[in-house]
C-alpha positions in Angstrom: -184.7 -66.8 30.9 -181.0 -66.0 31.3 -179.5 -69.2 32.8 -176.0 -69.7 34.1 -174.4 -73.0 35.3 -171.0 -73.0 37.0 -168.8 -76.1 37.8 -165.7 -75.8 39.9 -163.1 -78.4 41.0 -161.8 -78.5 44.6 -158.2 -77.6 45.0 -155.9 -79.8 47.0 -155.1 -77.2 49.6 -157.9 -75.2 51.4 -157.3 -71.6 52.2 -159.5 -69.6 54.4 -161.5 -66.9 52.6 -160.0 -63.4 52.8 -162.0 -60.4 51.7 -160.1 -58.5 49.0 -160.2 -54.9 48.1 -158.9 -51.7 49.6 -159.5 -50.7 53.2 -161.8 -47.9 52.1 -164.0 -50.4 50.1 -164.2 -52.8 53.0 -165.1 -50.1 55.5 -167.8 -48.7 53.2 -169.1 -52.3 52.6 -169.4 -52.8 56.4 -171.4 -49.6 56.8 -173.7 -50.3 53.8 -174.3 -54.0 54.2 -175.4 -53.9 57.8 -178.4 -51.9 56.8 -179.1 -53.0 53.3 -182.0 -55.3 54.3 -183.1 -53.5 57.4 -186.3 -51.4 57.7 -184.3 -48.3 58.4 -182.3 -48.6 55.2 -182.6 -45.6 52.9 -181.6 -44.8 49.3 -178.3 -43.2 50.3 -177.1 -46.2 52.2 -177.9 -48.4 49.2 -176.1 -46.1 46.9 -173.0 -46.3 49.2 -173.2 -50.1 48.9 -173.3 -50.1 45.1 -170.5 -47.5 45.0 -168.2 -49.6 47.1 -168.9 -52.6 44.8 -167.8 -50.5 41.8 -164.7 -49.4 43.7 -163.7 -53.0 44.2 -164.5 -53.8 40.6 -161.9 -51.4 39.2 -159.6 -50.1 42.0 -159.3 -53.0 44.5 -155.8 -54.0 45.4 -154.6 -57.4 44.0 -155.6 -60.3 46.3 -153.6 -63.4 47.1 -154.1 -66.9 45.8 -157.3 -68.8 46.4 -159.7 -66.5 44.5 -162.0 -69.2 43.2 -162.4 -70.6 46.8 -163.2 -67.1 48.1 -165.6 -66.6 45.2 -167.6 -69.6 46.4 -167.5 -68.3 50.0 -168.7 -64.9 48.9 -171.7 -66.2 46.9 -172.9 -68.9 49.3 -175.4 -68.1 52.1 -174.4 -68.1 55.8 -175.7 -71.1 57.9 -174.9 -69.6 61.4 -177.6 -67.0 61.7 -179.0 -66.5 65.2 -182.7 -66.4 66.2 -182.5 -62.7 66.8 -181.3 -62.1 63.3 -184.2 -64.2 61.9 -186.7 -62.2 63.8 -185.3 -59.0 62.6 -185.2 -60.3 59.1 -188.9 -61.2 59.2 -189.8 -57.6 60.2 -187.4 -56.4 57.5 -189.0 -58.6 54.9 -192.4 -57.3 55.9 -191.3 -53.7 55.5 -189.6 -54.5 52.2 -192.7 -56.2 51.0 -194.8 -53.2 51.7 -192.3 -51.0 49.8 -192.1 -53.4 46.9 -195.9 -53.6 46.6 -196.2 -49.8 46.5 -193.5 -49.4 43.9 -195.0 -52.3 41.8 -198.4 -50.8 42.1 -197.2 -47.4 40.9 -195.4 -49.0 37.9 -198.4 -51.1 36.9 -200.7 -48.0 37.3 -198.4 -45.9 35.1 -198.2 -48.7 32.4 -201.8 -49.8 32.2 -204.0 -47.0 33.5 -205.9 -45.1 30.8 -206.6 -41.4 30.6 -210.1 -41.9 31.9 -211.6 -40.2 28.8 -213.9 -42.2 26.5 -214.3 -39.9 23.5 -214.7 -42.6 21.0 -212.2 -43.6 18.2 -209.4 -41.2 17.6 -208.9 -39.8 14.1 -206.0 -41.1 12.0 -202.6 -39.6 12.8 -199.4 -39.4 10.9 -197.1 -42.4 11.6 -193.6 -43.6 11.0 -192.5 -47.1 10.1 -189.0 -48.5 10.3 -187.3 -51.6 8.8 -183.7 -52.8 9.2 -181.5 -55.5 7.5 -178.0 -56.6 8.4 -175.0 -57.1 6.3 -173.4 -60.5 6.3 -170.6 -59.0 8.3 -169.4 -55.5 9.2 -168.1 -53.4 6.2 -169.1 -56.1 3.8 -167.9 -55.2 0.2 -167.0 -51.7 1.4 -170.4 -50.9 2.8 -170.5 -48.7 5.9 -171.5 -50.1 9.2 -173.3 -53.3 9.8 -177.0 -52.6 8.8 -179.3 -50.7 6.5 -182.3 -48.9 8.1 -185.3 -47.6 6.1 -187.6 -45.0 7.7 -191.0 -44.2 6.1 -193.2 -41.3 7.1 -197.0 -41.5 6.4 -199.7 -38.8 6.6 -202.9 -39.1 8.5 -204.5 -40.2 5.2 -202.1 -43.2 5.0 -200.1 -41.6 2.2 -196.4 -42.1 2.0 -194.7 -38.7 2.5 -191.0 -39.6 2.5 -188.6 -42.5 2.8 -185.0 -42.2 4.0 -182.2 -44.7 4.4 -179.3 -45.0 6.7 -176.8 -45.1 5.0 -178.2 -42.9 2.2 -177.6 -45.5 -0.5 -178.5 -48.5 1.6 -180.7 -51.3 0.1 -182.8 -53.4 2.3 -183.0 -56.2 -0.3 -179.2 -56.8 0.0 -179.3 -57.5 3.7 -180.8 -60.2 6.0 -183.1 -60.2 9.0 -180.7 -62.0 11.4 -177.0 -61.5 12.2 -174.7 -63.2 14.6 -171.1 -63.7 15.8 -168.9 -66.2 17.5 -166.4 -64.8 20.0 -163.4 -66.2 21.8 -161.0 -64.3 24.1 -158.3 -64.8 26.9 -157.9 -62.7 30.0 -155.0 -62.7 32.5 -156.2 -61.6 35.9 -153.7 -59.7 38.1 -153.7 -62.5 40.6 -152.5 -65.2 38.1 -156.0 -66.5 37.3 -156.3 -67.4 33.6 -159.7 -66.8 32.2 -161.0 -68.0 28.8 -164.3 -67.1 27.2 -166.3 -68.5 24.3 -169.6 -66.8 23.2 -172.3 -67.2 20.5 -174.8 -64.5 19.8 -177.7 -64.5 17.3 -179.8 -61.3 17.0 -182.4 -59.5 14.9 -184.1 -56.1 14.8 -187.6 -57.4 15.5 -187.1 -60.9 17.2 -185.6 -61.7 20.6 -182.0 -62.8 20.2 -180.0 -65.7 21.8 -176.9 -65.3 23.8 -174.8 -68.4 24.8 -171.5 -68.0 26.8 -168.9 -70.2 28.5 -166.2 -68.9 30.8 -163.4 -70.9 32.3 -161.3 -69.8 35.2 -158.0 -71.6 36.0 -155.9 -70.7 39.1 -152.5 -72.4 39.7 -151.9 -73.3 43.4 -148.7 -73.4 45.4 -148.7 -77.2 45.6 -148.7 -77.4 41.8 -152.4 -78.0 41.9 -155.0 -76.2 39.8 -158.3 -74.7 41.0 -160.9 -74.3 38.2 -164.4 -72.9 37.7 -166.5 -73.2 34.6 -169.4 -70.9 33.9 -172.0 -71.5 31.2 -174.7 -69.0 30.4 -177.8 -69.0 28.2 -180.0 -66.0 27.8 -182.3 -63.9 25.7 -181.4 -60.4 24.4 -183.3 -57.5 22.8 -181.3 -55.9 20.0 -181.8 -52.7 17.9 -179.7 -51.0 15.3 -180.3 -47.3 16.0 -178.2 -46.3 13.0 -176.4 -48.3 10.3 -173.2 -48.2 12.5 -174.6 -48.4 16.1 -176.3 -51.5 17.6 -177.6 -51.6 21.2 -178.8 -54.6 23.2 -180.3 -55.6 26.5 -180.6 -59.0 28.2 -182.3 -60.3 31.2 -182.7 -63.6 33.0 -181.3 -65.9 35.8 -178.2 -67.9 36.5 -176.9 -70.6 38.9 -173.4 -71.5 40.2 -172.3 -75.1 41.1 -169.1 -76.1 42.9 -169.0 -79.9 43.1 -167.0 -81.5 45.8 -167.5 -78.6 48.2 -170.1 -77.7 50.8 -172.9 -75.4 49.8 -172.2 -76.1 46.2 -175.2 -74.3 44.6 -176.2 -70.6 44.4 -178.9 -69.0 42.3 -179.9 -65.5 41.2 -180.7 -63.3 38.3 -178.9 -60.9 35.9 -179.4 -58.2 33.4 -177.0 -56.7 30.9 -176.6 -53.7 28.5 -174.3 -53.6 25.6 -173.4 -52.0 22.3 -171.3 -52.4 19.1 -170.2 -49.3 17.1 -168.7 -49.4 13.6 -167.5 -45.9 13.2 -165.2 -46.3 10.2 -163.7 -49.3 8.3 -162.1 -51.5 9.8 -162.7 -50.4 13.4 -165.2 -52.0 15.8 -165.8 -50.6 19.3 -167.8 -52.7 21.8 -168.9 -52.4 25.4 -171.0 -54.3 27.9 -172.1 -54.0 31.5 -173.8 -56.7 33.6 -175.5 -56.5 37.0 -176.8 -59.5 38.9 -177.0 -61.4 42.2 -176.0 -64.9 43.3 -177.7 -65.8 46.5 -176.4 -63.1 48.9 -173.7 -61.8 46.5 -173.9 -58.9 44.0 -172.2 -59.6 40.7 -170.9 -56.7 38.6 -169.1 -56.9 35.2 -168.0 -54.2 32.9 -165.8 -54.6 29.8 -164.8 -52.8 26.6 -162.8 -53.7 23.5 -161.4 -52.2 20.3 -161.4 -54.5 17.3 -160.1 -54.4 13.7 -161.8 -56.3 10.8 -158.8 -58.1 9.2 -160.1 -60.7 6.6 -163.7 -60.9 5.6 -165.9 -61.6 8.7 -162.9 -62.0 11.1 -162.2 -59.4 13.7 -159.2 -59.3 16.1 -159.6 -57.2 19.3 -158.0 -56.2 22.6 -159.8 -54.8 25.6 -160.2 -54.7 29.4 -162.7 -56.6 31.6 -163.5 -56.1 35.3 -165.8 -58.2 37.4 -166.5 -58.7 41.1 -168.5 -60.8 43.5 -169.5 -59.0 46.7 -171.4 -60.4 49.6 -174.0 -57.9 50.7 -174.1 -59.3 54.3 -170.4 -59.6 55.2 -169.0 -57.1 52.7 -166.4 -59.6 51.4 -165.6 -59.2 47.7 -163.5 -61.0 45.1 -162.6 -59.0 42.0 -161.2 -60.3 38.7 -159.8 -57.7 36.3 -157.3 -57.6 33.5 -156.6 -57.0 29.8 -158.2 -59.3 27.2 -157.3 -60.4 23.7 -159.4 -62.3 21.3 -161.3 -62.7 18.0 -164.8 -62.6 16.6 -166.3 -64.2 13.5 -169.4 -62.3 12.2 -172.1 -63.8 10.1 
């Protein structure tokens, strides 16, 4: 499970929530969110909703102070729904359930249904086996990339036909099955929100990896106060070195946000992420990651990229850019955070 806990501290001055983003993004949100959960909603309207969220993620105009307060307002559920809306939501959930059952049934049928033929055991076929081992850190002792991959091809008679390595002179015995990194970075949001991140990743080619992350947001207020939010995440990832210098990963799970001292302090949801690390030529490291999730009635989108340089042994220094946004799918209100990042990684 991918679990996230968030703790926030109430500011001294309360400011009413204001939806940020450009006028175009808000108008499209209003059109899309009204029908997102209705029986008449179709694929195009949902695409419009997601597109408007991406617009606010990268191109939204800077908002004013109070972003952490508005983030809570965006993610929490509304308590003033009328009886008419509840009746329409019940019919909507009925329709959505039918659609979900049909989609789920089609997926399960495609995954588990057999061909229908029972011709007995199949004859042996040629097969391919693959093994991978990681360096202690990228470009260790002048080696290319971060991993060594061995690919073996066998005939139908179980005879080894060929064995190739990536890189060509790589040796599996010199590597290890697990690799990992510790990361820290700082981001300055355009609306004077300071964001710090600390992260720990442990991964392998054949075993599920671990991903732990902490994010702290600090927003100075006009009365010399400070509004803060702390996000802690714990998740599982699936990693694979496709080549000796390209590693991809996928993660999935759930998260929760908590704002103590405020009303409606808890929100829950799920997330999934895709990421990669490329080691094209010593000492460069190119990384990217995208995350999609939901918190109660809010969509959460994050995208980031960085360019790093291995400076001393396992130490990498990097700069990059990160954009993330919270968008309420009912009201269309959104709160974006975006800005340049600078940090380090220690590989092991």
